PDB file of the backbone (N, CA, C, O) and the ligand in Angstrom, with CONECT records:
HET     ZN  A 101       1
ATOM      1  N   MET A   1     119.394  91.430  92.734  1.00  0.00           N
ATOM      2  CA  MET A   1     120.819  91.821  92.504  1.00  0.00           C
ATOM      3  C   MET A   1     121.160  91.583  90.818  1.00  0.00           C
ATOM      4  O   MET A   1     121.923  92.307  90.178  1.00  0.00           O
ATOM      5  N   THR A   2     120.472  90.495  90.307  1.00  0.00           N
ATOM      6  CA  THR A   2     120.790  90.262  88.805  1.00  0.00           C
ATOM      7  C   THR A   2     120.332  91.318  88.052  1.00  0.00           C
ATOM      8  O   THR A   2     120.986  91.626  87.056  1.00  0.00           O
ATOM      9  N   GLU A   3     119.118  92.071  88.393  1.00  0.00           N
ATOM     10  CA  GLU A   3     118.798  93.107  87.588  1.00  0.00           C
ATOM     11  C   GLU A   3     119.857  94.347  87.600  1.00  0.00           C
ATOM     12  O   GLU A   3     120.170  95.027  86.622  1.00  0.00           O
ATOM     13  N   ILE A   4     120.233  94.452  88.648  1.00  0.00           N
ATOM     14  CA  ILE A   4     121.401  95.581  88.934  1.00  0.00           C
ATOM     15  C   ILE A   4     122.572  95.264  88.025  1.00  0.00           C
ATOM     16  O   ILE A   4     123.101  96.158  87.364  1.00  0.00           O
ATOM     17  N   ILE A   5     122.976  94.035  87.982  1.00  0.00           N
ATOM     18  CA  ILE A   5     124.165  93.592  87.332  1.00  0.00           C
ATOM     19  C   ILE A   5     123.782  93.752  85.871  1.00  0.00           C
ATOM     20  O   ILE A   5     124.673  94.082  85.088  1.00  0.00           O
ATOM     21  N   ARG A   6     122.437  93.533  85.381  1.00  0.00           N
ATOM     22  CA  ARG A   6     122.100  93.508  84.140  1.00  0.00           C
ATOM     23  C   ARG A   6     122.162  95.110  83.545  1.00  0.00           C
ATOM     24  O   ARG A   6     122.567  95.374  82.413  1.00  0.00           O
ATOM     25  N   GLU A   7     121.724  96.038  84.440  1.00  0.00           N
ATOM     26  CA  GLU A   7     121.976  97.358  84.213  1.00  0.00           C
ATOM     27  C   GLU A   7     123.309  97.944  84.094  1.00  0.00           C
ATOM     28  O   GLU A   7     123.708  98.627  83.151  1.00  0.00           O
ATOM     29  N   ARG A   8     123.968  97.607  85.156  1.00  0.00           N
ATOM     30  CA  ARG A   8     125.181  98.318  85.449  1.00  0.00           C
ATOM     31  C   ARG A   8     126.319  97.527  84.603  1.00  0.00           C
ATOM     32  O   ARG A   8     127.276  98.156  84.151  1.00  0.00           O
ATOM     33  N   GLY A   9     126.199  96.253  84.422  1.00  0.00           N
ATOM     34  CA  GLY A   9     127.374  95.518  84.049  1.00  0.00           C
ATOM     35  C   GLY A   9     128.136  94.784  85.186  1.00  0.00           C
ATOM     36  O   GLY A   9     127.914  95.166  86.335  1.00  0.00           O
ATOM     37  N   ARG A  10     128.937  93.856  84.998  1.00  0.00           N
ATOM     38  CA  ARG A  10     129.765  93.302  85.988  1.00  0.00           C
ATOM     39  C   ARG A  10     131.109  94.243  86.214  1.00  0.00           C
ATOM     40  O   ARG A  10     132.250  94.044  85.797  1.00  0.00           O
ATOM     41  N   ILE A  11     130.644  95.232  86.939  1.00  0.00           N
ATOM     42  CA  ILE A  11     131.786  96.336  87.303  1.00  0.00           C
ATOM     43  C   ILE A  11     131.748  96.194  88.900  1.00  0.00           C
ATOM     44  O   ILE A  11     130.943  95.544  89.567  1.00  0.00           O
ATOM     45  N   CYS A  12     132.832  96.973  89.339  1.00  0.00           N
ATOM     46  CA  CYS A  12     133.161  97.123  90.684  1.00  0.00           C
ATOM     47  C   CYS A  12     133.101  98.466  90.960  1.00  0.00           C
ATOM     48  O   CYS A  12     133.845  99.219  90.331  1.00  0.00           O
ATOM     49  N   GLU A  13     132.293  98.935  91.851  1.00  0.00           N
ATOM     50  CA  GLU A  13     132.105 100.304  92.132  1.00  0.00           C
ATOM     51  C   GLU A  13     132.872 100.777  93.279  1.00  0.00           C
ATOM     52  O   GLU A  13     132.787 101.948  93.650  1.00  0.00           O
ATOM     53  N   ASP A  14     133.591  99.950  93.837  1.00  0.00           N
ATOM     54  CA  ASP A  14     134.447 100.404  95.064  1.00  0.00           C
ATOM     55  C   ASP A  14     135.614 101.390  94.623  1.00  0.00           C
ATOM     56  O   ASP A  14     136.477 101.016  93.829  1.00  0.00           O
ATOM     57  N   ARG A  15     135.605 102.498  95.101  1.00  0.00           N
ATOM     58  CA  ARG A  15     136.484 103.668  94.673  1.00  0.00           C
ATOM     59  C   ARG A  15     138.069 103.174  95.387  1.00  0.00           C
ATOM     60  O   ARG A  15     139.159 103.613  95.018  1.00  0.00           O
ATOM     61  N   GLN A  16     137.878 102.320  96.310  1.00  0.00           N
ATOM     62  CA  GLN A  16     139.399 101.978  97.034  1.00  0.00           C
ATOM     63  C   GLN A  16     139.850 100.917  96.418  1.00  0.00           C
ATOM     64  O   GLN A  16     140.945 100.496  96.790  1.00  0.00           O
ATOM     65  N   CYS A  17     139.228 100.298  95.462  1.00  0.00           N
ATOM     66  CA  CYS A  17     139.863  99.119  94.836  1.00  0.00           C
ATOM     67  C   CYS A  17     140.881  99.412  93.777  1.00  0.00           C
ATOM     68  O   CYS A  17     140.736 100.295  92.932  1.00  0.00           O
ATOM     69  N   ASN A  18     141.794  98.717  93.861  1.00  0.00           N
ATOM     70  CA  ASN A  18     143.036  98.856  92.766  1.00  0.00           C
ATOM     71  C   ASN A  18     142.687  98.355  91.345  1.00  0.00           C
ATOM     72  O   ASN A  18     143.110  98.858  90.304  1.00  0.00           O
ATOM     73  N   GLY A  19     141.936  97.395  91.437  1.00  0.00           N
ATOM     74  CA  GLY A  19     141.413  96.990  90.127  1.00  0.00           C
ATOM     75  C   GLY A  19     142.007  95.795  89.683  1.00  0.00           C
ATOM     76  O   GLY A  19     141.438  95.187  88.776  1.00  0.00           O
ATOM     77  N   VAL A  20     143.083  95.338  90.175  1.00  0.00           N
ATOM     78  CA  VAL A  20     143.905  94.421  89.664  1.00  0.00           C
ATOM     79  C   VAL A  20     143.280  93.012  89.221  1.00  0.00           C
ATOM     80  O   VAL A  20     143.688  92.296  88.307  1.00  0.00           O
ATOM     81  N   THR A  21     142.267  92.795  90.024  1.00  0.00           N
ATOM     82  CA  THR A  21     141.527  91.399  89.854  1.00  0.00           C
ATOM     83  C   THR A  21     140.344  91.712  88.823  1.00  0.00           C
ATOM     84  O   THR A  21     139.572  90.808  88.504  1.00  0.00           O
ATOM     85  N   HIS A  22     140.227  92.855  88.365  1.00  0.00           N
ATOM     86  CA  HIS A  22     138.971  93.072  87.523  1.00  0.00           C
ATOM     87  C   HIS A  22     139.170  92.398  86.105  1.00  0.00           C
ATOM     88  O   HIS A  22     140.260  92.418  85.532  1.00  0.00           O
ATOM     89  N   LYS A  23     138.048  91.806  85.585  1.00  0.00           N
ATOM     90  CA  LYS A  23     138.164  91.278  84.248  1.00  0.00           C
ATOM     91  C   LYS A  23     136.826  91.098  83.660  1.00  0.00           C
ATOM     92  O   LYS A  23     135.912  90.862  84.451  1.00  0.00           O
ATOM     93  N   PRO A  24     136.533  91.177  82.270  1.00  0.00           N
ATOM     94  CA  PRO A  24     135.117  91.048  81.892  1.00  0.00           C
ATOM     95  C   PRO A  24     134.589  89.797  82.244  1.00  0.00           C
ATOM     96  O   PRO A  24     135.187  88.730  82.110  1.00  0.00           O
ATOM     97  N   GLY A  25     133.238  89.975  82.784  1.00  0.00           N
ATOM     98  CA  GLY A  25     132.465  88.719  83.069  1.00  0.00           C
ATOM     99  C   GLY A  25     132.858  88.217  84.422  1.00  0.00           C
ATOM    100  O   GLY A  25     132.435  87.127  84.807  1.00  0.00           O
ATOM    101  N   MET A  26     133.690  88.997  85.207  1.00  0.00           N
ATOM    102  CA  MET A  26     134.029  88.659  86.567  1.00  0.00           C
ATOM    103  C   MET A  26     133.003  88.528  87.472  1.00  0.00           C
ATOM    104  O   MET A  26     132.014  89.233  87.267  1.00  0.00           O
ATOM    105  N   ARG A  27     132.999  87.729  88.510  1.00  0.00           N
ATOM    106  CA  ARG A  27     131.973  87.547  89.640  1.00  0.00           C
ATOM    107  C   ARG A  27     131.834  88.799  90.359  1.00  0.00           C
ATOM    108  O   ARG A  27     132.851  89.363  90.760  1.00  0.00           O
ATOM    109  N   VAL A  28     130.634  89.317  90.574  1.00  0.00           N
ATOM    110  CA  VAL A  28     130.582  90.513  91.306  1.00  0.00           C
ATOM    111  C   VAL A  28     129.514  90.338  92.522  1.00  0.00           C
ATOM    112  O   VAL A  28     128.648  89.466  92.449  1.00  0.00           O
ATOM    113  N   PHE A  29     129.610  91.165  93.590  1.00  0.00           N
ATOM    114  CA  PHE A  29     128.836  90.886  94.803  1.00  0.00           C
ATOM    115  C   PHE A  29     128.197  92.314  95.031  1.00  0.00           C
ATOM    116  O   PHE A  29     128.819  93.374  94.961  1.00  0.00           O
ATOM    117  N   GLY A  30     126.775  92.159  95.331  1.00  0.00           N
ATOM    118  CA  GLY A  30     126.105  93.348  95.809  1.00  0.00           C
ATOM    119  C   GLY A  30     126.238  93.571  97.193  1.00  0.00           C
ATOM    120  O   GLY A  30     126.044  92.653  97.991  1.00  0.00           O
ATOM    121  N   HIS A  31     126.592  94.853  97.595  1.00  0.00           N
ATOM    122  CA  HIS A  31     126.653  95.355  99.132  1.00  0.00           C
ATOM    123  C   HIS A  31     125.611  96.325  99.183  1.00  0.00           C
ATOM    124  O   HIS A  31     125.195  96.962  98.215  1.00  0.00           O
ATOM    125  N   HIS A  32     125.155  96.418 100.522  1.00  0.00           N
ATOM    126  CA  HIS A  32     124.237  97.465 100.883  1.00  0.00           C
ATOM    127  C   HIS A  32     125.139  98.423 101.470  1.00  0.00           C
ATOM    128  O   HIS A  32     125.946  98.106 102.344  1.00  0.00           O
ATOM    129  N   ILE A  33     125.015  99.630 100.992  1.00  0.00           N
ATOM    130  CA  ILE A  33     125.847 100.903 101.365  1.00  0.00           C
ATOM    131  C   ILE A  33     125.572 101.126 102.716  1.00  0.00           C
ATOM    132  O   ILE A  33     126.466 101.205 103.558  1.00  0.00           O
ATOM    133  N   VAL A  34     124.148 101.254 103.018  1.00  0.00           N
ATOM    134  CA  VAL A  34     123.838 101.368 104.508  1.00  0.00           C
ATOM    135  C   VAL A  34     123.183 100.045 104.696  1.00  0.00           C
ATOM    136  O   VAL A  34     122.202  99.590 104.107  1.00  0.00           O
ATOM    137  N   GLU A  35     124.006  99.451 105.748  1.00  0.00           N
ATOM    138  CA  GLU A  35     123.471  97.877 106.126  1.00  0.00           C
ATOM    139  C   GLU A  35     122.113  97.765 106.693  1.00  0.00           C
ATOM    140  O   GLU A  35     121.641  98.665 107.388  1.00  0.00           O
ATOM    141  N   LEU A  36     121.547  96.807 106.445  1.00  0.00           N
ATOM    142  CA  LEU A  36     120.082  96.571 106.668  1.00  0.00           C
ATOM    143  C   LEU A  36     119.872  96.589 108.189  1.00  0.00           C
ATOM    144  O   LEU A  36     118.794  96.963 108.651  1.00  0.00           O
ATOM    145  N   ASN A  37     120.849  96.205 108.949  1.00  0.00           N
ATOM    146  CA  ASN A  37     120.799  96.332 110.380  1.00  0.00           C
ATOM    147  C   ASN A  37     120.699  97.759 110.920  1.00  0.00           C
ATOM    148  O   ASN A  37     120.100  98.045 111.957  1.00  0.00           O
ATOM    149  N   ASP A  38     121.405  98.725 110.045  1.00  0.00           N
ATOM    150  CA  ASP A  38     121.324 100.196 110.330  1.00  0.00           C
ATOM    151  C   ASP A  38     120.036 100.714 109.594  1.00  0.00           C
ATOM    152  O   ASP A  38     119.939 101.940 109.656  1.00  0.00           O
ATOM    153  N   GLY A  39     119.199 100.194 109.031  1.00  0.00           N
ATOM    154  CA  GLY A  39     118.057 100.946 108.643  1.00  0.00           C
ATOM    155  C   GLY A  39     118.084 101.046 107.104  1.00  0.00           C
ATOM    156  O   GLY A  39     117.184 101.676 106.547  1.00  0.00           O
ATOM    157  N   GLY A  40     119.087 100.447 106.367  1.00  0.00           N
ATOM    158  CA  GLY A  40     119.073 100.503 105.065  1.00  0.00           C
ATOM    159  C   GLY A  40     117.996  99.777 104.268  1.00  0.00           C
ATOM    160  O   GLY A  40     117.427  98.807 104.769  1.00  0.00           O
ATOM    161  N   ALA A  41     117.699 100.207 103.060  1.00  0.00           N
ATOM    162  CA  ALA A  41     116.560  99.592 102.274  1.00  0.00           C
ATOM    163  C   ALA A  41     117.081  98.500 101.483  1.00  0.00           C
ATOM    164  O   ALA A  41     118.015  98.656 100.696  1.00  0.00           O
ATOM    165  N   ALA A  42     116.476  97.362 101.683  1.00  0.00           N
ATOM    166  CA  ALA A  42     116.974  96.125 100.905  1.00  0.00           C
ATOM    167  C   ALA A  42     116.858  96.367  99.455  1.00  0.00           C
ATOM    168  O   ALA A  42     117.734  96.091  98.636  1.00  0.00           O
ATOM    169  N   LEU A  43     115.589  96.960  99.169  1.00  0.00           N
ATOM    170  CA  LEU A  43     115.173  96.787  97.756  1.00  0.00           C
ATOM    171  C   LEU A  43     115.505  98.074  96.929  1.00  0.00           C
ATOM    172  O   LEU A  43     115.211  98.192  95.739  1.00  0.00           O
ATOM    173  N   ASP A  44     116.133  99.010  97.659  1.00  0.00           N
ATOM    174  CA  ASP A  44     116.482 100.367  97.130  1.00  0.00           C
ATOM    175  C   ASP A  44     117.856 100.232  96.239  1.00  0.00           C
ATOM    176  O   ASP A  44     118.944 100.098  96.801  1.00  0.00           O
ATOM    177  N   LYS A  45     117.742 100.273  94.958  1.00  0.00           N
ATOM    178  CA  LYS A  45     118.862 100.198  94.098  1.00  0.00           C
ATOM    179  C   LYS A  45     120.045 101.139  94.346  1.00  0.00           C
ATOM    180  O   LYS A  45     121.218 100.873  94.088  1.00  0.00           O
ATOM    181  N   GLY A  46     119.559 102.324  94.905  1.00  0.00           N
ATOM    182  CA  GLY A  46     120.485 103.477  95.156  1.00  0.00           C
ATOM    183  C   GLY A  46     121.430 102.891  96.507  1.00  0.00           C
ATOM    184  O   GLY A  46     122.574 103.315  96.672  1.00  0.00           O
ATOM    185  N   ASN A  47     120.872 101.971  97.352  1.00  0.00           N
ATOM    186  CA  ASN A  47     121.676 101.421  98.387  1.00  0.00           C
ATOM    187  C   ASN A  47     122.467 100.242  98.112  1.00  0.00           C
ATOM    188  O   ASN A  47     123.054  99.671  99.032  1.00  0.00           O
ATOM    189  N   VAL A  48     122.529  99.826  96.896  1.00  0.00           N
ATOM    190  CA  VAL A  48     123.475  98.734  96.429  1.00  0.00           C
ATOM    191  C   VAL A  48     124.632  99.198  95.598  1.00  0.00           C
ATOM    192  O   VAL A  48     124.539  99.868  94.570  1.00  0.00           O
ATOM    193  N   MET A  49     125.892  98.704  96.242  1.00  0.00           N
ATOM    194  CA  MET A  49     127.063  98.966  95.311  1.00  0.00           C
ATOM    195  C   MET A  49     127.572  97.530  94.879  1.00  0.00           C
ATOM    196  O   MET A  49     127.507  96.525  95.587  1.00  0.00           O
ATOM    197  N   LEU A  50     128.035  97.593  93.731  1.00  0.00           N
ATOM    198  CA  LEU A  50     128.545  96.278  93.281  1.00  0.00           C
ATOM    199  C   LEU A  50     130.102  96.281  93.582  1.00  0.00           C
ATOM    200  O   LEU A  50     130.783  97.307  93.590  1.00  0.00           O
ATOM    201  N   ARG A  51     130.559  95.055  93.817  1.00  0.00           N
ATOM    202  CA  ARG A  51     132.064  94.963  94.258  1.00  0.00           C
ATOM    203  C   ARG A  51     132.700  93.526  93.501  1.00  0.00           C
ATOM    204  O   ARG A  51     132.056  92.497  93.300  1.00  0.00           O
ATOM    205  N   CYS A  52     133.812  93.712  93.227  1.00  0.00           N
ATOM    206  CA  CYS A  52     134.672  92.452  92.679  1.00  0.00           C
ATOM    207  C   CYS A  52     134.822  91.529  94.064  1.00  0.00           C
ATOM    208  O   CYS A  52     134.502  91.801  95.222  1.00  0.00           O
ATOM    209  N   GLY A  53     135.406  90.387  93.520  1.00  0.00           N
ATOM    210  CA  GLY A  53     135.400  89.568  94.798  1.00  0.00           C
ATOM    211  C   GLY A  53     136.749  89.902  95.809  1.00  0.00           C
ATOM    212  O   GLY A  53     136.772  89.532  96.983  1.00  0.00           O
ATOM    213  N   ALA A  54     137.738  90.576  95.232  1.00  0.00           N
ATOM    214  CA  ALA A  54     138.660  91.254  96.289  1.00  0.00           C
ATOM    215  C   ALA A  54     138.270  92.136  96.930  1.00  0.00           C
ATOM    216  O   ALA A  54     138.723  92.212  98.072  1.00  0.00           O
ATOM    217  N   SER A  55     137.265  93.179  96.476  1.00  0.00           N
ATOM    218  CA  SER A  55     136.779  94.227  97.479  1.00  0.00           C
ATOM    219  C   SER A  55     135.792  93.555  98.246  1.00  0.00           C
ATOM    220  O   SER A  55     135.697  93.860  99.435  1.00  0.00           O
ATOM    221  N   HIS A  56     135.062  92.715  97.779  1.00  0.00           N
ATOM    222  CA  HIS A  56     133.957  91.989  98.698  1.00  0.00           C
ATOM    223  C   HIS A  56     134.549  91.340  99.802  1.00  0.00           C
ATOM    224  O   HIS A  56     133.872  91.441 100.825  1.00  0.00           O
ATOM    225  N   SER A  57     135.773  90.602  99.936  1.00  0.00           N
ATOM    226  CA  SER A  57     136.429  89.987 100.834  1.00  0.00           C
ATOM    227  C   SER A  57     137.113  91.113 101.824  1.00  0.00           C
ATOM    228  O   SER A  57     137.107  90.950 103.044  1.00  0.00           O
ATOM    229  N   ARG A  58     137.596  92.059 101.314  1.00  0.00           N
ATOM    230  CA  ARG A  58     138.213  93.161 102.070  1.00  0.00           C
ATOM    231  C   ARG A  58     137.159  93.851 102.923  1.00  0.00           C
ATOM    232  O   ARG A  58     137.286  93.919 104.145  1.00  0.00           O
ATOM    233  N   VAL A  59     136.091  94.376 102.259  1.00  0.00           N
ATOM    234  CA  VAL A  59     135.045  94.948 103.056  1.00  0.00           C
ATOM    235  C   VAL A  59     134.376  93.978 104.095  1.00  0.00           C
ATOM    236  O   VAL A  59     133.943  94.434 105.153  1.00  0.00           O
ATOM    237  N   THR A  60     134.306  92.855 103.842  1.00  0.00           N
ATOM    238  CA  THR A  60     133.664  91.929 104.707  1.00  0.00           C
ATOM    239  C   THR A  60     134.471  91.863 105.830  1.00  0.00           C
ATOM    240  O   THR A  60     133.964  91.981 106.946  1.00  0.00           O
ATOM    241  N   ALA A  61     135.800  91.670 105.667  1.00  0.00           N
ATOM    242  CA  ALA A  61     136.584  91.585 106.819  1.00  0.00           C
ATOM    243  C   ALA A  61     136.761  92.722 107.655  1.00  0.00           C
ATOM    244  O   ALA A  61     136.940  92.613 108.868  1.00  0.00           O
ATOM    245  N   GLU A  62     136.714  93.909 106.997  1.00  0.00           N
ATOM    246  CA  GLU A  62     136.539  95.294 107.770  1.00  0.00           C
ATOM    247  C   GLU A  62     135.461  95.270 108.649  1.00  0.00           C
ATOM    248  O   GLU A  62     135.561  95.406 109.868  1.00  0.00           O
ATOM    249  N   ASN A  63     134.269  95.067 107.929  1.00  0.00           N
ATOM    250  CA  ASN A  63     133.087  95.217 108.579  1.00  0.00           C
ATOM    251  C   ASN A  63     132.922  94.219 109.876  1.00  0.00           C
ATOM    252  O   ASN A  63     132.383  94.578 110.923  1.00  0.00           O
ATOM    253  N   ARG A  64     133.437  92.990 109.659  1.00  0.00           N
ATOM    254  CA  ARG A  64     133.691  92.101 110.827  1.00  0.00           C
ATOM    255  C   ARG A  64     134.258  92.611 111.985  1.00  0.00           C
ATOM    256  O   ARG A  64     133.824  92.484 113.129  1.00  0.00           O
ATOM    257  N   GLY A  65     135.398  93.279 111.566  1.00  0.00           N
ATOM    258  CA  GLY A  65     136.314  94.064 112.494  1.00  0.00           C
ATOM    259  C   GLY A  65     135.603  95.082 113.536  1.00  0.00           C
ATOM    260  O   GLY A  65     135.689  95.226 114.756  1.00  0.00           O
ATOM    261  N   LYS A  66     134.798  95.782 112.423  1.00  0.00           N
ATOM    262  CA  LYS A  66     134.015  96.982 113.166  1.00  0.00           C
ATOM    263  C   LYS A  66     133.036  96.446 114.278  1.00  0.00           C
ATOM    264  O   LYS A  66     133.026  96.837 115.445  1.00  0.00           O
ATOM    265  N   ARG A  67     132.225  95.500 113.733  1.00  0.00           N
ATOM    266  CA  ARG A  67     131.078  94.590 114.659  1.00  0.00           C
ATOM    267  C   ARG A  67     131.974  94.151 116.013  1.00  0.00           C
ATOM    268  O   ARG A  67     131.584  94.445 117.143  1.00  0.00           O
ATOM    269  N   MET A  68     133.077  93.498 115.797  1.00  0.00           N
ATOM    270  CA  MET A  68     133.751  93.332 116.948  1.00  0.00           C
ATOM    271  C   MET A  68     134.167  94.204 117.802  1.00  0.00           C
ATOM    272  O   MET A  68     134.113  93.990 119.013  1.00  0.00           O
ATOM    273  N   ALA A  69     134.661  95.359 117.258  1.00  0.00           N
ATOM    274  CA  ALA A  69     135.099  96.480 118.075  1.00  0.00           C
ATOM    275  C   ALA A  69     133.945  97.227 118.656  1.00  0.00           C
ATOM    276  O   ALA A  69     134.193  97.990 119.588  1.00  0.00           O
ATOM    277  N   GLU A  70     132.641  97.103 118.206  1.00  0.00           N
ATOM    278  CA  GLU A  70     131.480  97.650 118.932  1.00  0.00           C
ATOM    279  C   GLU A  70     131.256  96.867 120.061  1.00  0.00           C
ATOM    280  O   GLU A  70     130.977  97.390 121.140  1.00  0.00           O
ATOM    281  N   ARG A  71     131.371  95.435 119.890  1.00  0.00           N
ATOM    282  CA  ARG A  71     130.951  94.465 121.018  1.00  0.00           C
ATOM    283  C   ARG A  71     131.792  94.595 122.115  1.00  0.00           C
ATOM    284  O   ARG A  71     131.386  94.367 123.254  1.00  0.00           O
ATOM    285  N   TYR A  72     133.009  94.966 121.854  1.00  0.00           N
ATOM    286  CA  TYR A  72     133.805  94.999 123.310  1.00  0.00           C
ATOM    287  C   TYR A  72     134.010  96.279 123.861  1.00  0.00           C
ATOM    288  O   TYR A  72     134.592  96.401 124.939  1.00  0.00           O
TER     289      TYR A  72
HETATM  290 ZN    ZN A 101     137.368  95.905  92.483  1.00  0.00          ZN2+
END
């Protein structure tokens, strides 16, 4: 993940993000676009999207909701 950040910079690639929390040098999180559980490639940089902390939290909560929905 550090290599991707070095190449792309500390940016948030989430198009749904309003960007209010973005600032230079912010902490970013790598997300797999296709989850590994769904057959996504762990080492494929094309399968990784960088997100800021706010987007990371939102997506994590959404995914948890989806998994829960599948379970019941
Ligand atoms: Zn963001």
